[in-house]
N, C-alpha and C positions, 0 to 999 in steps of 0.2 A: 429435612434435607431434600432439596429438589434435584432434578436431573441436570447434569452439566450441559450447557449449550442449548440451542434450539431443538425442538422435536418436530418431527414430521409424521403425519399419520396417513397411511395409504390403505385404501380399501379395494380389494379385488374380488370379483366373482370368479370362482374356480369352476372348471368343467365338471360335467356329471361324473360321479364316482365310478370307479371301475368295480367289477364284481369282487366281492370280498366274502369272508367266511359268514357274514351276516347280510342277507339280501335286504336292501333298503331302498326306499325312495328318498332322495336326499336333497338338501340345499346346504351349502357351506359358504361362509364368508370368512375371509382371512383378514385380520387386522394386524398390521406390522407397525411397530413404533420404534423410532430410532432416536438417539443413538445408545441408550443405556447398555453398557457392557457388563459382563459378569464381574462380580467383585473379585478383587485380587487379594491373595493371602500372602503375607510376607513371613517366611519361615527362616530361622537362622541356618537350618541345614540346607535348604534348597533355594533360598532367595524368593523373589516374587514369583508367584505362579497363579494361574486361574483356578478359582474354586470349581468343584464338581458342578457341571451344568445340570442342575436339577429343574425339571419341568413340573409345574403344578397343574393338576387336572381335577375338574369337578364333573360328575356325570349324574344323569337322572333319566328314568324311564317312566312313562305313563301309559296306563291302559284305560280306555274309556269306551263303554263302561267296563268294569272289571269282572270277567274277562271281556275283551273287546279289541278295538283298534289300538295299535301300539305306536306311540311316539317316543323318540329318544332325543336327548340333548347332551352336549358335552362342551366344556370350555377348557381349552388348553392354553397355558401361558408359559412361554419359554424363558430361559434365563437372560436372553438379550432383549426382552420386551415384546417379542412377537406373540400374537394371540390368534387362535383359531376357534371360532364358534361353529358348532355343528348342530343342525336340527334336521330330523328325518323321520319318515314313517317306516315301520318294520313289520307290516302285516298285522296279524291278530294274535291274541294270547292274553295271559294274565299279567298282573303287575310285576311278579317276580321275573317272568320272562323279559319284560320290558327293561327292568333294571339290569339284568345280565347282558342283554343286547346293547344297552347304552354303555356299559363298562367295556364290553368287547370292542365296540366301535371307537371309543375313546383311546383304547390301547393301540388299535390299528392306526389311528391318526397320529398318535405319538411316535410310533415306529416309523411311519412315512416321513415324519418331521425330523427324524434323526435323533430322537431322545434316547438316552441310555439310563438316566437316573430319574425316577418319578416319585412324586407324592400324589396319591390318588385319593379323592374324597367323594363320598356319596352318602345320601341319606337313607339308603336301603340296608338295614341290618342283615337281611337275607343275603343280598349280593356280597356284602363285605365279608361276612362270616364264612360263606361257602367258597368264595374266591381265595380266602386265606387258608382254607382247609380246616377251619375250626368247627364246621358243621357238615353234615351230609344229608342228602335227600334220596328218597327211593323213587321219585317221579322221573321216568326215563328221559323225557325231552329236556327237563331241567338239568339232569345229570350230564347230558351231552353238551349243553351250553356251558356248564361249569367246567367241563374238561377242556373245551376250546378256550375258555377264558384263562384257565391255568396255564395252558401252553403259551398263550400270548404273554402272560406275566413272566414266564420263564425266559423269554427272549431278551429281557432287560437286565442290565448289570445290577440295579437295585430298585426296589419298589417298596414304598411305604403305603399301605392301604388303610385308610381311616374312615370310620363312620362319623358323620357330622349331622347335627339337627337340621331340619328343613330350612330354617331361617338363615342358615349359613351356606345354603346351596341354591339360592334364588335364581341365579343366571341359568344354571343347567335345568332347573325346574321350568323356567320360562320357555326355554328352547324346546323341551320335550312336549310341553303343552301346546306351543305354537305349531308344532308339526301336525297336531290334530285339529288345529283351528280353535283351540280353547283359550279363554282369557287367562291372564296371570292369576295364580292362586295367592291370596293374601297369606303371608306367613305370620305365625304367632311366635314372637320372641319371648324369652323368659320374663322380660320386664313388662310385657303387655298383658300377662295373665292376671286375673283378679284373685286377690286373696280373700278367703272367707274366714 
């Protein structure tokens, strides 16, 4: 099923990011696609109404070497077809810091975009489990990042946080590596693995 009517794609460079909870060197490109509207739900009790405006988010962080320079990436897709791609550097640290910083920045961008309902996906088991509260760490600087991330999560009406394999997170991975000047990393999909 295709989009109704013609579509127009606009690309705009946005100004340098303001100071946030995460200090970053950033570049952000916003892609807006028109006109797809949010799907309508027809209910016998309420009649036609707009479905909850859920945003889709993918995040990834890279540290090169590990520990080393940190690059973060995020892709946000809105319910009306808008898209924000983010790529930035975030100082230095380990891969777990990079993943938490990427998640935090993705949540900040979602909040700035007016999102209230999110599905957030990342390939970091550490970031997903700790942000959900399923795991804890004794590392002080990671604990602080986790606390900030949880506060950001609490600001939304609903958030579904999911772990995905790397081959389902390629765009965010590409953006995090690009922030460090690294080439794309080829992803192994389950079908490309050799059986023995």
